VOGU-3710 file (C-alpha; in Angstrom, 3 decimals, decimal comma):
1> msageghseg> 29,621/-9,463/-16,657  30,235/-8,730/-20,418  28,984/-5,753/-22,217  25,194/-6,037/-22,561  24,898/-8,951/-20,375  21,981/-8,592/-17,791  20,428/-5,707/-19,754  16,946/-5,785/-21,151  16,287/-5,211/-24,771  13,528/-2,847/-23,709
11> gagrfsalae> 9,746/-2,564/-23,876  7,532/-2,658/-26,937  7,377/1,107/-27,162  9,277/3,395/-29,607  10,162/7,030/-29,030  9,044/9,848/-31,876  9,838/13,324/-31,818  7,076/15,939/-31,311  6,504/19,086/-33,429  6,621/22,412/-31,664
21> decrdllrth> 2,727/22,849/-31,958  2,237/19,425/-30,356  4,638/20,376/-27,458  2,572/23,711/-26,919  -0,619/21,683/-26,994  0,801/19,353/-24,174  2,208/22,077/-22,124  -1,271/23,534/-22,003  -2,791/20,319/-20,606  -0,666/20,601/-17,271
31> tigrigfaas> -0,096/23,144/-14,656  2,953/21,638/-12,889  6,519/21,297/-14,394  9,972/21,237/-13,356  12,476/24,158/-13,696  16,280/23,393/-13,814  18,829/25,956/-13,287  22,219/26,692/-11,892  21,302/27,950/-8,281  24,039/29,328/-5,957
41> egptilpvsy> 23,843/26,110/-4,175  24,427/24,050/-7,267  22,478/22,507/-9,979  18,569/22,582/-8,900  15,599/21,115/-10,438  12,255/22,255/-8,501  8,424/21,696/-9,327  6,480/24,735/-10,153  3,030/25,549/-10,916  2,936/27,253/-14,305
51> alhanrivfr> 0,868/28,877/-17,116  1,749/29,266/-20,810  1,322/32,675/-21,995  2,168/33,099/-25,807  5,989/32,491/-25,805  6,493/32,423/-22,203  6,050/30,065/-19,494  4,882/31,940/-16,208  5,293/30,978/-12,443  5,093/32,535/-9,218
61> taaggilael> 7,605/32,334/-6,299  8,078/34,053/-2,855  10,452/36,819/-2,652  13,695/35,749/-1,091  13,226/32,059/-2,110  15,499/29,940/-4,314  13,518/30,587/-7,354  13,552/34,550/-6,792  17,165/34,115/-8,197  15,837/33,461/-11,469
71> eqgrpvafev> 14,580/37,117/-11,792  18,082/38,057/-12,674  17,936/36,631/-16,125  19,223/32,944/-16,096  19,272/30,288/-18,658  17,054/27,657/-17,593  15,509/24,176/-18,658  11,854/23,433/-17,980  10,301/20,005/-18,283  6,822/18,692/-18,237
81> ddfdtqtqtg> 5,901/15,024/-18,757  3,224/12,465/-18,349  3,713/8,572/-18,144  1,518/5,688/-17,784  3,753/2,779/-16,084  1,080/0,266/-16,896  1,008/0,723/-20,750  4,666/2,061/-20,740  3,461/5,086/-22,806  3,969/8,727/-22,247
91> wsvlvrgttd> 5,677/12,061/-23,231  7,904/14,691/-22,256  8,460/18,279/-23,468  11,711/20,247/-22,734  11,837/24,009/-22,988  15,182/25,916/-22,906  15,084/29,826/-22,337  15,971/32,661/-20,143  14,113/34,050/-17,323  13,094/37,470/-16,229
101> apvdlreltg> 10,387/39,450/-14,214  7,512/40,630/-16,686  7,939/44,460/-17,347  4,166/44,702/-17,234  1,785/42,143/-15,880  -0,769/43,379/-18,484  1,647/41,873/-21,147  0,459/38,441/-20,168  -2,202/36,748/-22,192  -4,098/34,930/-19,384
111> plpipwangi> -4,502/34,275/-15,746  -1,413/33,797/-13,365  -0,800/30,351/-12,189  -2,142/29,456/-8,915  0,722/28,049/-6,525  0,194/24,849/-4,693  2,381/25,939/-1,895  1,009/27,994/0,958  2,404/31,526/1,635  2,706/34,581/-0,336
121> rdqviclsid> 3,958/33,950/-3,893  3,748/37,305/-5,486  7,014/37,391/-7,341  6,137/36,628/-10,940  8,884/35,010/-13,166  8,578/34,639/-16,968  10,720/32,161/-19,116  10,956/33,414/-22,571  10,902/30,345/-24,717  14,151/30,059/-26,991
131> smsgrivare> 13,659/26,262/-28,049  11,182/23,675/-27,326  11,351/19,870/-28,284  9,321/16,915/-27,114  9,317/13,098/-27,475  6,406/10,629/-27,125  6,772/6,991/-26,374  4,086/4,747/-27,888  3,486/1,039/-28,088  4,206/-0,770/-31,377
141> d> 1,376/-3,267/-31,517
//
């Protein structure tokens, strides 16, 4: 097979960059995202329930769990997306930053996220946003 042979030209959509305020608006529409980090066991991506508080993404975890490693202040990536496979449209937002435990929970500007998983999830982790970018794929009709 030669280069390019057997490969599709792609769909009818096109990618466009999102402005930071558009990214923030999209982050506010969801409550589940994925956090990527270098865990003690190797590269890891896990879903988390989250809330956006000013310039922080906040999530909860169980003490002693793999996400509890993030309290030590680690560089992470955080991603949220939404895609429609029927229309081949969607968007994604990527946040990069550093995690830590909040000094004072009263610093947060809204309610804590409600975890989907059962059990005690009373360890709060904050991701301080260093950079944010996003893309949208829309159909060209």
